[in-house]
C-alpha positions as a Markdown table, in Angstrom:
| # | Residue | x | y | z |
|---|---|---|---|---|
| 1 | Leu | -34.6 | -32.2 | -8.7 |
| 2 | Ala | -34.5 | -28.5 | -7.9 |
| 3 | Ile | -32.7 | -29.2 | -4.7 |
| 4 | Met | -30.1 | -31.3 | -6.5 |
| 5 | Lys | -29.5 | -28.5 | -9.1 |
| 6 | Gly | -29.1 | -26.0 | -6.3 |
| 7 | Val | -26.6 | -28.2 | -4.5 |
| 8 | Phe | -24.7 | -28.8 | -7.7 |
| 9 | Leu | -24.5 | -25.1 | -8.5 |
| 10 | Leu | -23.4 | -24.3 | -5.0 |
| 11 | Ser | -20.7 | -26.9 | -5.2 |
| 12 | Ile | -19.5 | -25.4 | -8.5 |
| 13 | Leu | -19.4 | -22.0 | -6.9 |
| 14 | Leu | -17.5 | -23.2 | -3.9 |
| 15 | Leu | -14.9 | -25.0 | -6.1 |
| 16 | Thr | -14.5 | -21.9 | -8.2 |
| 17 | Cys | -13.8 | -19.9 | -5.1 |
| 18 | Val | -11.3 | -22.4 | -3.7 |
| 19 | Tyr | -9.6 | -22.4 | -7.1 |
| 20 | Tyr | -9.2 | -18.6 | -6.8 |
| 21 | Leu | -7.9 | -18.7 | -3.3 |
| 22 | Asp | -4.4 | -18.5 | -4.8 |
| 23 | Ala | -5.4 | -15.1 | -6.1 |
| 24 | Phe | -4.5 | -13.8 | -2.7 |
| 25 | Leu | -0.9 | -13.4 | -2.2 |
| 26 | Val | 0.5 | -14.0 | 1.2 |
| 27 | His | 4.2 | -13.4 | 0.9 |
| 28 | Pro | 6.5 | -16.1 | 2.3 |
| 29 | Tyr | 8.3 | -13.4 | 4.3 |
| 30 | His | 5.0 | -12.2 | 5.9 |
| 31 | His | 5.7 | -10.2 | 9.1 |
| 32 | Thr | 3.5 | -9.8 | 12.1 |
| 33 | Arg | 2.4 | -6.4 | 13.1 |
| 34 | Ser | 4.5 | -6.6 | 16.3 |
| 35 | Ile | 7.5 | -5.6 | 14.2 |
| 36 | Ser | 7.9 | -1.8 | 14.4 |
| 37 | Lys | 10.9 | -1.3 | 12.3 |
| 38 | Gly | 11.8 | -2.1 | 8.7 |
| 39 | Lys | 14.2 | -4.9 | 7.7 |
| 40 | Phe | 17.1 | -2.5 | 7.1 |
| 41 | Thr | 18.7 | -0.5 | 9.9 |
| 42 | Thr | 19.7 | 2.9 | 8.6 |
| 43 | Lys | 22.5 | 5.1 | 9.8 |
| 44 | Thr | 20.5 | 8.2 | 9.3 |
| 45 | Thr | 18.5 | 10.1 | 11.9 |
| 46 | Ser | 14.9 | 9.1 | 12.7 |
| 47 | Ala | 13.6 | 12.0 | 10.6 |
| 48 | Ala | 14.8 | 10.2 | 7.5 |
| 49 | Thr | 12.8 | 7.1 | 8.2 |
| 50 | Ser | 9.6 | 8.3 | 9.9 |
| 51 | Pro | 7.3 | 11.1 | 8.8 |
| 52 | Pro | 8.0 | 14.4 | 10.5 |
| 53 | Ser | 5.2 | 16.7 | 11.7 |
| 54 | Ser | 2.7 | 18.0 | 9.2 |
| 55 | Ser | 3.3 | 21.1 | 7.2 |
| 56 | Ser | 2.0 | 24.5 | 8.4 |
| 57 | Ser | -0.7 | 24.4 | 5.7 |
| 58 | Glu | -2.1 | 21.2 | 7.0 |
| 59 | Ala | -1.7 | 22.3 | 10.6 |
| 60 | Asp | -4.4 | 24.9 | 10.0 |
| 61 | Asp | -7.0 | 22.2 | 9.2 |
| 62 | Gln | -8.3 | 19.5 | 11.4 |
| 63 | Leu | -6.2 | 16.5 | 10.6 |
| 64 | Leu | -7.8 | 13.0 | 10.4 |
| 65 | Thr | -6.4 | 9.9 | 12.1 |
| 66 | His | -6.7 | 6.2 | 11.2 |
| 67 | Asn | -9.7 | 6.1 | 13.5 |
| 68 | Asp | -11.5 | 8.4 | 11.1 |
| 69 | Val | -10.7 | 6.5 | 7.9 |
| 70 | Leu | -11.8 | 3.2 | 6.6 |
| 71 | Trp | -9.3 | 1.7 | 4.1 |
| 72 | Lys | -10.3 | -0.7 | 1.4 |
| 73 | Leu | -7.9 | -2.7 | -0.8 |
| 74 | Arg | -9.4 | -3.3 | -4.2 |
| 75 | Pro | -8.4 | -4.9 | -7.5 |
| 76 | Pro | -7.3 | -2.5 | -10.3 |
| 77 | Pro | -10.1 | -1.0 | -12.4 |
| 78 | Glu | -9.3 | -3.3 | -15.4 |
| 79 | Val | -10.2 | -6.5 | -13.5 |
| 80 | Lys | -13.5 | -7.8 | -14.8 |
| 81 | Phe | -16.7 | -7.9 | -12.7 |
| 82 | Val | -16.8 | -11.7 | -12.6 |
| 83 | Lys | -13.2 | -11.9 | -11.3 |
| 84 | Arg | -14.0 | -9.2 | -8.7 |
| 85 | Leu | -17.0 | -11.2 | -7.5 |
| 86 | Val | -15.0 | -14.4 | -7.2 |
| 87 | Leu | -12.3 | -12.6 | -5.3 |
| 88 | Arg | -14.8 | -11.3 | -2.8 |
| 89 | Leu | -16.3 | -14.8 | -2.3 |
| 90 | Ala | -12.9 | -16.3 | -1.9 |
| 91 | Ser | -11.9 | -13.6 | 0.7 |
| 92 | Asn | -15.1 | -14.5 | 2.6 |
| 93 | Ile | -14.0 | -18.1 | 2.6 |
| 94 | Ile | -10.7 | -17.1 | 4.1 |
| 95 | Arg | -12.4 | -15.1 | 6.8 |
| 96 | Leu | -14.7 | -18.0 | 7.7 |
| 97 | Glu | -11.7 | -20.3 | 7.9 |
| 98 | Cys | -10.0 | -17.9 | 10.3 |
| 99 | Leu | -13.2 | -17.7 | 12.4 |
| 100 | Trp | -13.5 | -21.5 | 12.4 |
| 101 | Lys | -9.9 | -21.9 | 13.6 |
| 102 | Gly | -10.2 | -19.1 | 16.1 |
| 103 | Lys | -7.5 | -17.0 | 14.4 |
| 104 | Ser | -7.5 | -13.3 | 13.4 |
| 105 | Pro | -7.7 | -12.7 | 9.7 |
| 106 | Pro | -4.6 | -11.4 | 8.0 |
| 107 | Phe | -4.2 | -7.6 | 8.2 |
| 108 | Cys | -3.7 | -7.5 | 4.5 |
| 109 | Leu | -4.1 | -9.9 | 1.5 |
| 110 | Cys | -3.0 | -8.7 | -1.9 |
| 111 | Pro | -4.3 | -9.8 | -5.3 |
| 112 | Lys | -2.4 | -12.0 | -7.7 |
| 113 | Gly | -1.2 | -9.9 | -10.5 |
| 114 | Gly | 0.9 | -7.4 | -8.6 |
| 115 | Gln | -1.3 | -4.3 | -8.5 |
| 116 | Ala | -4.1 | -3.0 | -6.3 |
| 117 | Val | -5.9 | 0.2 | -5.4 |
| 118 | Leu | -6.1 | 1.5 | -1.9 |
| 119 | Glu | -9.3 | 3.5 | -1.2 |
| 120 | Ala | -10.0 | 5.8 | 1.7 |
| 121 | Tyr | -13.5 | 6.4 | 3.0 |
| 122 | Val | -14.3 | 9.2 | 5.5 |
| 123 | Gln | -17.5 | 10.2 | 7.2 |
| 124 | Asp | -19.0 | 13.2 | 5.3 |
| 125 | Glu | -19.6 | 16.5 | 7.0 |
| 126 | Asp | -23.3 | 16.2 | 6.8 |
| 127 | Gly | -23.2 | 13.4 | 9.4 |
| 128 | Lys | -24.7 | 10.7 | 7.3 |
| 129 | Lys | -23.8 | 7.1 | 8.2 |
| 130 | Lys | -22.5 | 6.3 | 4.7 |
| 131 | Lys | -18.8 | 7.2 | 4.3 |
| 132 | Lys | -17.7 | 9.0 | 1.2 |
| 133 | Lys | -14.7 | 8.0 | -0.9 |
| 134 | Ala | -12.0 | 10.5 | 0.0 |
| 135 | Gly | -9.1 | 9.2 | -2.0 |
| 136 | Arg | -7.6 | 6.4 | -4.1 |
| 137 | Phe | -4.0 | 5.3 | -4.4 |
| 138 | Gly | -2.6 | 2.9 | -7.0 |
| 139 | Ile | 0.2 | 0.7 | -5.8 |
| 140 | Thr | 2.2 | -2.4 | -6.8 |
| 141 | Thr | 2.1 | -5.3 | -4.4 |
| 142 | Leu | 4.9 | -7.6 | -5.5 |
| 143 | Arg | 8.5 | -7.4 | -4.6 |
| 144 | Gly | 10.2 | -6.1 | -7.7 |
| 145 | Pro | 13.2 | -7.9 | -9.3 |
| 146 | Pro | 16.7 | -7.0 | -8.2 |
| 147 | Ala | 18.1 | -3.8 | -9.7 |
| 148 | Ala | 21.6 | -2.3 | -9.2 |
| 149 | Pro | 20.3 | 1.3 | -9.2 |
| 150 | Ile | 18.0 | 0.5 | -6.3 |
| 151 | Asp | 20.7 | -1.2 | -4.3 |
| 152 | Gln | 23.1 | 1.7 | -4.9 |
| 153 | Ser | 20.5 | 4.3 | -4.0 |
| 154 | Val | 19.7 | 2.5 | -0.7 |
| 155 | Gln | 23.4 | 2.3 | 0.2 |
| 156 | Glu | 24.0 | 6.0 | -0.6 |
| 157 | Leu | 20.8 | 7.5 | 0.8 |
| 158 | Phe | 20.3 | 5.4 | 4.0 |
| 159 | Gly | 23.9 | 4.2 | 4.7 |
| 160 | Val | 22.8 | 0.5 | 4.4 |
| 161 | Glu | 25.5 | -2.0 | 4.0 |
| 162 | Leu | 24.4 | -4.9 | 1.7 |
| 163 | Met | 26.0 | -8.3 | 2.1 |
| 164 | Ile | 27.4 | -10.1 | -1.0 |
| 165 | Gly | 24.5 | -11.5 | -3.0 |
| 166 | Gln | 21.9 | -9.4 | -1.0 |
| 167 | Ser | 19.5 | -7.2 | -3.0 |
| 168 | Val | 16.9 | -4.7 | -2.1 |
| 169 | Gly | 13.2 | -5.5 | -2.7 |
| 170 | Ser | 11.0 | -2.6 | -3.9 |
| 171 | Ala | 7.4 | -1.9 | -4.6 |
| 172 | Ala | 5.9 | 1.3 | -6.1 |
| 173 | Ile | 3.3 | 4.0 | -5.6 |
| 174 | Val | 1.8 | 4.5 | -9.1 |
| 175 | Tyr | -0.5 | 7.4 | -8.2 |
| 176 | Met | -2.1 | 9.2 | -5.3 |
| 177 | Phe | -5.3 | 11.2 | -5.5 |
| 178 | Val | -7.3 | 12.8 | -2.8 |
| 179 | Glu | -10.8 | 14.4 | -3.5 |
| 180 | Pro | -10.7 | 18.2 | -3.3 |
| 181 | Gln | -13.1 | 18.4 | -0.4 |
| 182 | Phe | -10.9 | 16.1 | 1.8 |
| 183 | Arg | -7.5 | 17.7 | 1.0 |
| 184 | Lys | -5.3 | 19.3 | 3.7 |
| 185 | Gln | -6.7 | 16.8 | 6.3 |
| 186 | Gly | -3.8 | 14.5 | 6.4 |
| 187 | Ile | -5.2 | 11.7 | 4.3 |
| 188 | Gly | -2.1 | 11.6 | 2.1 |
| 189 | Val | 0.1 | 11.1 | 5.1 |
| 190 | Leu | -2.1 | 8.3 | 6.4 |
| 191 | Ala | -2.1 | 6.6 | 3.0 |
| 192 | Leu | 1.7 | 6.6 | 3.0 |
| 193 | Glu | 1.7 | 4.8 | 6.3 |
| 194 | Val | -0.8 | 2.1 | 5.1 |
| 195 | Ile | 1.1 | 1.7 | 1.8 |
| 196 | Ser | 4.4 | 1.4 | 3.6 |
| 197 | Thr | 2.9 | -1.3 | 5.8 |
| 198 | Ile | 1.5 | -3.2 | 2.9 |
| 199 | His | 4.8 | -3.2 | 1.1 |
| 200 | Ser | 6.6 | -4.3 | 4.2 |
| 201 | Ile | 4.2 | -7.2 | 4.7 |
| 202 | Gln | 4.8 | -8.2 | 1.1 |
| 203 | Gly | 8.5 | -8.5 | 1.8 |
| 204 | Cys | 9.6 | -5.2 | 0.3 |
| 205 | Asp | 12.4 | -3.1 | 1.8 |
| 206 | Val | 11.6 | 0.2 | 0.1 |
| 207 | Thr | 8.8 | 2.1 | -1.6 |
| 208 | Val | 9.6 | 4.0 | -4.8 |
| 209 | Leu | 7.7 | 6.6 | -6.8 |
| 210 | Val | 7.9 | 9.4 | -9.4 |
| 211 | Ala | 6.7 | 12.7 | -8.1 |
| 212 | Asp | 5.5 | 15.0 | -10.9 |
| 213 | Asp | 4.7 | 18.5 | -9.8 |
| 214 | Asp | 5.5 | 20.3 | -13.1 |
| 215 | Gly | 8.8 | 21.5 | -11.7 |
| 216 | Ser | 7.2 | 23.5 | -8.8 |
| 217 | Gly | 8.9 | 21.4 | -6.2 |
| 218 | Lys | 5.9 | 21.4 | -3.9 |
| 219 | Leu | 5.0 | 17.7 | -4.3 |
| 220 | Val | 8.7 | 16.7 | -4.0 |
| 221 | Asn | 9.0 | 18.7 | -0.8 |
| 222 | Trp | 5.9 | 17.2 | 0.6 |
| 223 | Tyr | 7.2 | 13.7 | 0.1 |
| 224 | Glu | 10.6 | 14.7 | 1.6 |
| 225 | Gln | 8.7 | 15.9 | 4.7 |
| 226 | His | 7.2 | 12.5 | 5.0 |
| 227 | Gly | 10.2 | 10.2 | 4.8 |
| 228 | Phe | 11.1 | 10.1 | 1.1 |
| 229 | Arg | 14.4 | 11.0 | -0.5 |
| 230 | Arg | 15.3 | 11.9 | -4.0 |
| 231 | Ala | 16.9 | 9.0 | -5.8 |
| 232 | Pro | 18.3 | 10.3 | -9.1 |
| 233 | Lys | 19.8 | 6.9 | -10.0 |
| 234 | Leu | 16.3 | 5.6 | -10.5 |
| 235 | Gln | 15.2 | 8.1 | -13.2 |
| 236 | Gly | 15.9 | 5.8 | -16.1 |
| 237 | Leu | 14.7 | 2.7 | -14.2 |
| 238 | Leu | 11.3 | 4.2 | -13.4 |
| 239 | Gly | 10.7 | 5.6 | -16.9 |
| 240 | Ser | 11.6 | 9.2 | -16.2 |
| 241 | Pro | 15.0 | 9.9 | -17.8 |
| 242 | Asn | 16.4 | 13.3 | -17.0 |
| 243 | Gly | 13.3 | 14.0 | -14.9 |
| 244 | Glu | 11.0 | 14.1 | -17.9 |
| 245 | Phe | 8.0 | 12.8 | -16.0 |
| 246 | Gly | 9.0 | 13.8 | -12.5 |
| 247 | Val | 11.5 | 13.2 | -9.7 |
| 248 | Thr | 12.2 | 9.6 | -8.6 |
| 249 | Met | 12.1 | 9.1 | -4.8 |
| 250 | Met | 12.5 | 6.4 | -2.3 |
| 251 | Ala | 11.6 | 5.6 | 1.4 |
| 252 | Pro | 12.1 | 2.6 | 3.6 |
| 253 | Ala | 9.0 | 0.3 | 3.9 |
| 254 | Asp | 8.1 | 0.0 | 7.5 |
| 255 | Leu | 5.4 | -1.7 | 9.7 |
| 256 | Arg | 4.6 | 1.5 | 11.4 |
| 257 | Ile | 0.8 | 1.4 | 11.2 |
| 258 | Ser | -1.5 | 2.5 | 14.0 |
| 259 | Glu | -3.5 | -0.2 | 15.7 |
| 260 | Asp | -6.6 | 2.0 | 15.0 |
| 261 | Cys | -6.1 | 1.4 | 11.2 |
| 262 | Lys | -9.1 | -0.5 | 9.7 |
| 263 | Leu | -8.2 | -2.2 | 6.4 |
| 264 | Gln | -10.8 | -4.2 | 4.5 |
| 265 | Trp | -9.6 | -6.4 | 1.6 |
| 266 | Trp | -12.1 | -7.4 | -1.0 |
């Protein structure tokens, strides 16, 4: 009887996981990592679409590479524990299926719901095996609805000619935070690369954000150094009319990630 109960509970658990397999969103326009450029060809110089060299303040510190960082894609904080547990079990089923079929697991699977948190883990200076969380970055993971201000901004900033009926797909960076002890080590730049790749995989053409630096211009300049451009037509669309909450910016989404990048999902 105990064995039958165990089998019954296990069956219920597996069925629940299978039900939640649709919680992972594989975009129908999923790209392979062999594609090195974004969907849109720009008429600007390469400096506009790929990050330039690091600033002098970062050059004085030892910069990290993707080989030094473990990235984890997690559900937003508001997702309940039970749903998190089921998501993890469902992801393991996907990995087992890939192993059984002799295929490599997808580089990235995003949660149903349209938002996720990208976490960065780095080996601490004391040399312990356990990595410390160095930063977290909130992002959207769904291709946003068509919007005329986004289409116009892409045409003006990057010289892209859109065909009749064609619209630009966008996703956003909600926030970026790096722990103080890990700042000036290039983690922010690496995070931009990972986020850009995730957005490209999700079928998005551009990444948008609102840079709020209290008017100092430092954060805006940092984003400009790493591929973003000011997009004033998006101020109202992104909830920052007249720059009330920061400067709206945009960059092409691109599959430019290093093969050393290690991304764990769920």
